[in-house]
C-alpha positions as CSV (number, residue, x, y, z in Angstrom):
1,M,20.1,-5.5,-50.3
2,K,19.4,-3.1,-53.1
3,Y,15.7,-3.1,-52.4
4,L,16.3,-2.6,-48.6
5,F,18.3,0.6,-49.4
6,I,15.5,1.8,-51.7
7,V,12.8,1.3,-48.9
8,I,14.9,3.1,-46.3
9,S,15.6,6.0,-48.7
10,S,11.9,6.3,-49.4
11,L,11.1,6.5,-45.7
12,L,13.7,9.2,-45.1
13,L,12.4,11.3,-48.1
14,A,8.9,11.0,-46.7
15,G,10.1,12.4,-43.3
16,C,9.7,9.1,-41.4
17,S,12.1,8.2,-38.7
18,T,13.8,4.8,-38.8
19,M,14.5,4.9,-35.0
20,F,12.4,2.7,-32.7
21,P,11.3,3.9,-29.2
22,H,13.8,3.5,-26.5
23,P,12.9,0.4,-24.3
24,A,12.8,2.6,-21.2
25,S,9.9,4.7,-22.7
26,L,7.8,1.6,-22.8
27,L,8.0,1.3,-19.0
28,E,6.7,4.8,-18.3
29,H,3.4,5.0,-16.3
30,P,0.3,5.7,-18.4
31,S,-0.8,9.4,-18.2
32,L,-3.4,10.2,-15.6
33,P,-6.9,11.1,-16.6
34,A,-7.4,14.9,-17.1
35,W,-9.5,15.3,-13.9
36,E,-6.9,13.6,-11.7
37,Q,-4.0,15.5,-13.2
38,S,-5.9,18.7,-12.6
39,L,-6.6,17.7,-9.0
40,K,-3.0,16.9,-8.2
41,E,-1.9,20.2,-9.7
42,R,-4.5,22.0,-7.6
43,I,-3.5,20.2,-4.4
44,D,0.1,21.2,-5.1
45,R,-1.0,24.8,-5.5
46,D,-3.2,25.0,-2.4
47,L,-0.9,23.1,-0.1
48,P,1.0,25.4,2.3
49,K,4.7,25.5,2.0
50,Q,6.6,22.9,4.2
51,A,3.3,21.0,4.6
52,E,3.5,17.2,4.4
53,I,0.6,15.1,3.1
54,V,-0.5,12.3,5.5
55,A,-2.7,9.3,4.6
56,P,-4.9,7.3,7.0
57,R,-3.1,4.2,8.2
58,N,-6.3,2.0,7.8
59,Q,-6.6,2.7,4.1
60,A,-5.6,-0.2,1.8
61,V,-3.8,2.1,-0.6
62,S,-1.9,5.2,0.5
63,R,-3.2,8.2,-1.6
64,L,-2.8,11.9,-1.9
65,Y,-6.5,12.4,-1.4
66,E,-9.8,10.6,-0.4
67,L,-12.9,10.8,-2.5
68,V,-16.0,11.3,-0.4
69,D,-19.5,12.5,-1.3
70,L,-19.8,14.9,1.6
71,D,-23.2,16.4,0.7
72,R,-24.6,13.2,-0.9
73,N,-25.4,14.9,-4.2
74,G,-23.8,12.1,-6.2
75,K,-20.5,13.9,-6.8
76,D,-17.4,13.2,-4.8
77,E,-15.3,15.8,-3.1
78,A,-11.6,15.3,-2.7
79,I,-10.2,15.5,0.8
80,T,-6.5,15.9,1.4
81,F,-4.9,15.6,4.9
82,Y,-1.6,17.2,5.7
83,R,0.4,18.1,8.7
84,S,2.3,21.2,9.6
85,E,5.1,21.7,12.2
86,Q,6.0,24.7,14.3
87,D,8.5,24.6,17.1
88,G,8.3,20.8,17.3
89,R,4.5,20.8,17.5
90,F,2.6,18.9,14.7
91,T,-0.9,19.7,13.6
92,I,-3.2,17.9,11.2
93,H,-5.2,19.9,8.7
94,L,-7.4,19.1,5.6
95,L,-8.3,20.6,2.3
96,V,-11.6,19.9,0.4
97,H,-11.7,20.4,-3.3
98,E,-14.9,20.4,-5.4
99,R,-14.9,19.2,-9.0
100,Q,-16.0,21.4,-11.8
101,G,-15.9,19.5,-15.1
102,E,-12.2,18.5,-15.5
103,K,-11.1,21.2,-13.1
104,W,-11.2,21.6,-9.3
105,R,-11.6,24.4,-6.8
106,L,-10.7,24.7,-3.2
107,V,-13.9,25.0,-1.0
108,T,-12.7,24.3,2.5
109,R,-9.5,24.5,4.5
110,Q,-9.8,23.2,8.1
111,T,-7.5,22.5,11.1
112,V,-8.4,19.2,12.8
113,A,-6.2,18.7,15.8
114,D,-2.7,18.4,17.1
115,G,-1.0,15.2,16.1
116,R,1.6,13.5,13.9
117,A,-0.4,10.9,12.0
118,I,-3.9,9.7,11.1
119,D,-4.7,6.3,12.6
120,R,-8.2,5.9,11.2
121,L,-10.6,7.5,8.8
122,E,-14.3,6.4,8.6
123,V,-17.2,8.0,6.7
124,I,-20.5,8.1,8.6
125,T,-23.8,8.7,6.9
126,D,-26.2,11.1,8.5
127,A,-29.5,10.1,6.8
128,R,-31.5,12.7,8.7
129,H,-29.5,15.7,7.3
130,K,-28.5,13.9,4.0
131,Q,-24.8,14.4,4.7
132,N,-21.7,12.3,5.2
133,H,-19.5,13.1,8.2
134,L,-15.9,12.1,9.0
135,V,-14.7,10.1,12.0
136,I,-11.0,10.5,12.3
137,G,-8.4,9.1,14.8
138,I,-5.3,11.1,15.3
139,T,-2.1,9.8,16.8
140,S,0.1,12.1,19.0
141,Y,3.0,10.7,21.0
142,G,1.7,7.2,20.9
143,E,-1.8,8.0,22.0
144,N,-4.9,8.0,19.7
145,T,-7.7,10.5,20.0
146,L,-11.0,10.3,18.1
147,Y,-12.6,13.3,16.5
148,I,-15.9,13.8,14.5
149,I,-16.0,16.4,11.7
150,E,-19.6,17.4,10.8
151,Q,-21.0,19.5,8.0
152,L,-17.6,20.0,6.4
153,L,-18.9,21.9,3.5
154,S,-20.9,24.3,5.6
155,K,-19.9,27.4,7.5
156,Q,-21.3,25.7,10.6
157,R,-18.8,22.9,10.3
158,D,-17.7,21.5,13.6
159,V,-14.8,19.4,14.9
160,T,-15.7,17.5,18.1
161,K,-13.2,15.7,20.3
162,V,-14.7,12.4,21.4
163,D,-12.2,10.4,23.5
164,R,-8.9,8.7,23.5
165,Y,-8.7,5.0,22.4
166,D,-6.3,2.1,21.9
167,R,-8.6,0.1,19.6
168,L,-11.6,1.2,17.5
169,S,-14.4,-0.7,15.8
170,V,-17.0,1.1,13.6
171,A,-19.6,-1.5,12.4
172,D,-23.3,-2.4,12.6
173,L,-23.2,-4.2,16.0
174,N,-26.9,-3.8,16.7
175,Q,-27.9,-4.9,13.2
176,D,-30.1,-1.8,12.5
177,R,-28.3,-1.1,9.1
178,E,-26.4,1.8,10.7
179,R,-22.9,1.6,12.1
180,D,-22.2,1.9,15.8
181,M,-18.9,2.5,17.5
182,V,-16.9,0.8,20.2
183,L,-13.7,2.2,21.7
184,L,-11.2,0.1,23.8
185,Q,-9.2,1.9,26.4
186,K,-6.4,-0.3,27.8
187,G,-5.9,-0.5,31.6
188,S,-6.5,-2.7,34.6
189,P,-9.3,-3.3,33.9
190,S,-9.7,-2.2,30.3
191,R,-12.8,-0.3,29.3
192,L,-15.1,-0.7,26.4
193,I,-17.1,2.4,25.4
194,Y,-20.2,1.8,23.2
195,Y,-21.9,4.5,21.0
196,K,-25.2,3.4,19.5
197,D,-25.3,6.7,17.6
198,I,-21.8,7.8,16.6
199,L,-22.9,11.4,16.2
200,S,-24.4,11.5,19.8
201,K,-22.4,12.0,23.0
202,E,-24.5,9.3,24.7
203,H,-22.6,6.2,25.4
204,Q,-22.3,3.3,27.9
205,E,-19.3,1.6,29.3
206,T,-18.3,-1.9,30.4
207,T,-15.1,-3.4,31.6
208,L,-12.8,-6.2,30.3
209,S,-11.1,-8.4,33.0
210,T,-7.6,-7.5,32.0
211,Q,-4.6,-7.4,34.4
212,D,-1.3,-5.7,34.6
213,G,1.0,-7.3,32.0
214,D,-1.7,-8.3,29.5
215,L,-0.8,-7.4,26.0
216,F,-2.9,-6.1,23.1
217,A,-0.6,-6.8,20.2
218,E,-1.1,-5.7,16.6
219,H,-2.4,-9.1,15.6
220,D,-5.0,-9.2,18.3
221,L,-8.7,-8.9,17.4
222,F,-11.0,-6.0,18.1
223,E,-13.8,-6.5,15.5
224,V,-17.5,-7.1,15.0
225,D,-18.5,-10.3,13.3
226,T,-21.3,-12.9,13.1
227,I,-20.6,-15.1,16.1
228,N,-23.3,-17.8,16.3
229,A,-25.5,-20.0,14.2
230,A,-28.4,-17.6,14.6
231,R,-26.3,-15.0,12.8
232,N,-26.1,-12.6,15.7
233,K,-23.4,-10.0,15.7
234,G,-20.9,-9.7,18.4
235,L,-17.7,-7.9,19.4
236,I,-14.6,-10.2,19.5
237,V,-11.8,-9.0,21.7
238,S,-8.5,-10.9,22.0
239,Y,-5.4,-10.2,24.1
240,T,-2.3,-12.1,25.3
241,R,-1.6,-13.3,28.9
242,D,1.2,-15.7,29.8
243,A,1.8,-16.7,26.2
244,K,-1.8,-17.7,25.7
245,M,-4.6,-16.0,23.8
246,H,-7.7,-14.9,25.6
247,I,-10.8,-14.3,23.6
248,A,-13.8,-12.4,25.1
249,L,-17.2,-12.0,23.3
250,F,-19.6,-9.1,23.8
251,R,-23.1,-8.6,22.5
252,L,-25.9,-6.1,22.9
253,A,-28.8,-6.8,25.2
254,N,-31.4,-3.9,25.3
255,D,-28.8,-1.6,23.7
256,T,-26.3,-2.5,26.5
257,L,-23.0,-4.1,25.7
258,E,-22.5,-7.2,27.9
259,Q,-19.9,-9.9,28.0
260,I,-21.0,-13.4,27.0
261,R,-20.4,-16.2,29.5
262,F,-20.0,-19.9,28.7
263,G,-21.3,-21.5,31.8
264,Q,-18.8,-20.4,34.5
265,V,-16.2,-19.4,31.8
266,D,-15.8,-15.7,30.9
267,E,-13.2,-16.2,28.1
268,I,-12.0,-18.7,25.6
269,V,-8.3,-19.4,26.4
270,E,-6.2,-21.1,23.7
271,P,-2.6,-21.2,22.5
272,M,-1.3,-18.2,20.6
273,Y,-2.7,-17.4,17.1
274,T,-5.7,-19.7,17.5
275,F,-7.8,-17.0,16.0
276,P,-11.6,-17.2,15.3
277,K,-12.2,-17.3,11.5
278,D,-14.9,-18.3,9.0
279,V,-13.2,-21.5,7.8
280,D,-16.2,-22.8,5.8
281,Q,-17.1,-19.4,4.4
282,D,-20.7,-19.5,5.4
283,G,-20.6,-16.0,6.9
284,I,-20.3,-17.3,10.6
285,V,-17.1,-17.1,12.6
286,E,-15.8,-20.4,13.9
287,F,-13.8,-20.6,17.2
288,G,-10.5,-22.6,17.2
289,H,-9.5,-25.2,19.8
290,Q,-6.0,-26.9,19.7
291,Y,-5.2,-30.5,20.8
292,T,-2.5,-33.1,20.1
293,P,-3.9,-36.3,18.5
294,E,-3.2,-39.3,20.6
295,G,0.0,-41.1,19.5
296,S,1.4,-38.1,17.6
297,K,5.2,-37.7,17.5
298,G,7.4,-34.7,16.8
299,R,11.2,-34.3,16.3
300,E,13.3,-34.7,19.4
301,G,13.3,-31.6,21.5
302,E,10.3,-30.1,19.7
303,P,6.6,-29.9,20.7
304,K,4.3,-32.6,19.3
305,P,2.2,-31.7,16.3
306,R,-1.2,-30.2,17.1
307,I,-4.5,-30.0,15.4
308,T,-6.7,-26.9,15.4
309,A,-10.4,-27.7,15.4
310,Y,-12.9,-25.0,14.4
311,Y,-16.4,-25.0,15.9
312,T,-19.5,-23.0,15.2
313,W,-21.2,-21.8,18.4
314,N,-24.9,-22.3,18.7
315,G,-25.4,-19.4,21.2
316,S,-25.9,-21.5,24.3
317,D,-24.1,-20.9,27.6
318,N,-22.3,-24.3,27.6
319,P,-18.6,-24.3,28.2
320,P,-16.5,-24.0,25.1
321,F,-16.2,-26.9,22.6
322,L,-18.7,-29.2,24.3
323,E,-20.8,-31.0,21.6
324,S,-24.0,-29.6,23.1
325,G,-23.0,-26.0,22.4
326,F,-20.4,-26.2,19.6
327,E,-20.5,-28.0,16.3
328,L,-17.2,-29.1,14.6
329,R,-16.8,-27.6,11.1
330,E,-13.2,-28.4,10.1
331,E,-9.9,-29.5,11.5
332,Q,-6.5,-28.1,10.3
333,Y,-2.9,-29.1,10.8
334,I,-1.0,-25.8,10.6
335,D,2.7,-26.1,10.0
336,Q,4.3,-22.8,10.8
337,E,7.8,-24.0,10.0
338,Y,7.0,-25.2,6.5
339,N,4.3,-22.7,5.8
340,F,1.4,-25.0,4.9
341,V,-2.0,-26.1,6.1
342,M,-3.6,-29.5,5.8
343,R,-7.4,-29.3,6.1
344,F,-9.6,-32.2,7.3
345,P,-13.4,-32.3,7.0
346,A,-15.5,-32.6,10.2
347,N,-16.3,-36.2,9.7
348,W,-12.6,-37.1,9.9
349,A,-12.3,-35.8,13.4
350,T,-9.5,-37.4,15.4
351,R,-8.9,-39.9,12.6
352,E,-5.3,-39.0,12.0
353,T,-2.1,-39.4,14.1
354,I,0.6,-37.0,13.0
355,E,4.4,-37.7,12.9
356,K,6.9,-35.1,12.0
357,R,10.4,-36.5,11.4
358,E,13.3,-34.7,9.6
359,N,11.7,-33.0,6.6
360,R,8.6,-35.3,6.4
361,V,5.1,-35.0,7.8
362,R,3.1,-38.2,8.0
363,F,-0.6,-38.5,8.6
364,I,-1.4,-42.0,9.9
365,N,-4.8,-43.5,10.0
366,R,-5.6,-44.4,13.7
367,E,-7.8,-47.3,12.7
368,T,-5.8,-49.0,9.9
369,K,-2.3,-47.9,11.2
370,Q,-1.5,-47.2,7.5
371,I,0.0,-43.9,6.2
372,D,-2.8,-42.0,4.6
373,F,-0.5,-39.2,3.4
374,E,3.2,-38.3,3.6
375,L,4.5,-34.9,2.5
376,E,8.2,-34.2,2.0
377,V,9.4,-30.6,2.2
378,I,12.6,-29.8,0.4
379,P,14.5,-26.4,0.3
380,K,14.3,-25.0,-3.2
381,N,18.0,-24.8,-3.6
382,Q,18.3,-28.5,-2.8
383,Y,15.4,-29.8,-4.9
384,I,16.2,-32.1,-7.8
385,A,13.3,-33.5,-9.9
386,N,13.1,-37.3,-10.3
387,D,10.5,-39.8,-11.4
388,Q,9.9,-41.2,-7.9
389,K,8.7,-37.9,-6.4
390,R,5.9,-35.7,-7.6
391,K,6.0,-32.0,-6.9
392,I,2.5,-30.7,-5.8
393,K,3.3,-27.2,-4.5
394,E,6.2,-24.7,-4.8
395,G,6.5,-21.9,-2.3
396,I,9.0,-19.1,-1.8
397,D,11.5,-21.3,0.2
398,Y,10.3,-24.9,-0.2
399,V,9.2,-27.5,-2.7
400,Y,6.5,-29.9,-1.5
401,V,6.6,-33.4,-3.0
402,I,4.9,-36.8,-2.5
403,D,5.7,-40.4,-3.4
404,A,4.7,-40.6,-7.1
405,T,3.7,-44.2,-6.7
406,K,1.0,-43.5,-4.0
407,D,-2.6,-42.6,-4.5
408,Y,-2.6,-39.4,-2.4
409,E,-4.8,-37.3,-4.7
410,M,-7.6,-36.9,-2.1
411,F,-5.0,-35.3,0.3
412,V,-3.1,-33.3,-2.2
413,N,-6.2,-31.0,-2.7
414,R,-6.3,-30.3,1.0
415,V,-2.8,-28.8,1.2
416,T,-2.6,-25.0,1.1
417,L,0.4,-22.8,1.3
418,V,0.2,-19.9,3.7
419,E,3.3,-17.7,2.8
């Protein structure tokens, strides 16, 4: 004790503090880099009073600014979008700051258009003039309008109104390494408007065979992807009619957007949420088809369990999911109640009968009539570990267990949680 007193006294005489940092100080955010702190201060200074910063909805992270190399000189400019309000009328504006060492200066202040929010922001390269331009969708009273802002750093900068839209795709549909643009305007029928050159006013239109009451929900698709084994790009459009999902495919033929027909079939019609997706991760989208395996049983009063089979399309005009036009890649049992997926390889097609009883799901081999795999799903607050049951997964709400005495390893690796 005597020696401890001597050590503390020595520290005090040397001017050292014996106090440790408060725990809360250890939770403070790290300080920003000098350039970013300077930018935030400059934005605060240049932002008009009562202005409210708005971020594009399609950005993964909401930020105060977007970094874009507008003049393609290898140095990013910072673009800040904000809105003002006067007598109930909202207007979207932007600021552009240019970096000078660790400091920033305001180079452009621009009004874009009336509106309350920014639905989309895309950056389009103009290789001919060595500039980047902005494609911006602005929402006003539930309606989206598209604008193009060109030469933002120049005195000749221009804001051009393009058209209204309900869905927008900006992607390389014609595979010329430059992005094209397709707009969807909902209606009866709905219209697709295709721009090969986004900066040009030239476009062509085609219709989608929608009817009154058809629904384009947030989860529905409007995107460009690789749609067949030849790796051709196509536009995938989905919408809901009478609780079923309708999928239409469009591709370019001589720079004209046309709908793909499968024999006499215009669209793929499947139960809800049977979305196309790249299940085998080969860069090609597979199309889903649902069916109930023969002999499958569900709980009383509930639908029978279903399998979703995913097929690669070979590009032919055969009706959907015939073997001559579609090749099976994978099958999945998707349990939306218990938040898991069981995956089966293509060579197991139609091998399993499914039984769902109480809190158990059984996969029964149709040839041997034996249980290939049984999964028990237990609420987390009711789970008690024991030697007879082996826990293989644990989710937010449930624990997933199997019979510890069974050789189920081949199936265990095929269970994926989807919470």
